[in-house]
N, C-alpha and C positions, 0 to 999 in steps of 0.2 A: 474765467470770464469775458468776455469782452464788451468793450469801454466804449459809449458813446456822443458827441457832444451833439445837443438835439438842445429844444426849446418848451420849458415851464411854465408851462402858462399859467397867468395873473388876470387881479381884478375883478371888476363887476361882469356881473350878464349883458352880452353884446357890450361890453369896454374893457373886451381885452387886451391887459400886456406881455410882454414874455421877458425871461429872463435864460438866459442861453447857458447852460447849463453841463458840465461831463456828468453822465452816469453810466452803471452798468445797463447792459440792452435791455436785460429783466425785467427791472423797473417801470414803478407803474410812469405815468409822464409826469404826475404831480410827486411824485415819492419824493424818499432819499436821493439827492445827489450827494459829487463828491468835492465839485467844486463849482461855481460859479462867478460862468470869466466876461457876464458883456449883457444888457439889457439891451429888446426891440418895443418899441412904441410905433403900433402900424397906425394910430389912428390922428397922427399929428400929419401936417400937411407939409416938409414933407417928413417920410417916418420918419420917427428915431432911429437911429443902432448909436451903441456904444458897446465896445469888446477892446478889453484885453489884449491887446495883439501878441505881449509875452507867454502870455500865458496858453493862450489859443493856438501858440506856434510849438510849447510846450510839450502842449497834449497831442498836437501831430507826432511829433520827435517818438513820444511814449507810444505811441501804435491805435493813437484814438480815433475815431471815423467820425467826421459830420455826416449831419442827414440831409436830405436833401431841401430842405428848410433851410439849415442854415449855410450851408455850402451857396445860398442862391441871397444870403444877406451879408454876408461877407464878402462877395465880390465886391459888392455894391459900395463898401468902403475900403477907399486908397489905401491906407496905410496896412493892412492889415493881406494884399494882398497878394 
């Protein structure tokens, strides 16, 4: 079973924020996850991004694949690149 690094929606209606999680690719968007490695809040100006770079790199080495949205967010964080 493949593992993905993806966003998990949190927050109220029309005021989302996201947890960056590692989960199996067949689980629902807001379902069970293996590990939480960060958070993303697009409602702030500028958007708030917090990622545990060591965990992110470790999951990439283990074969986890980030989604397109997570890839774009991580590129904005200088220490994660």
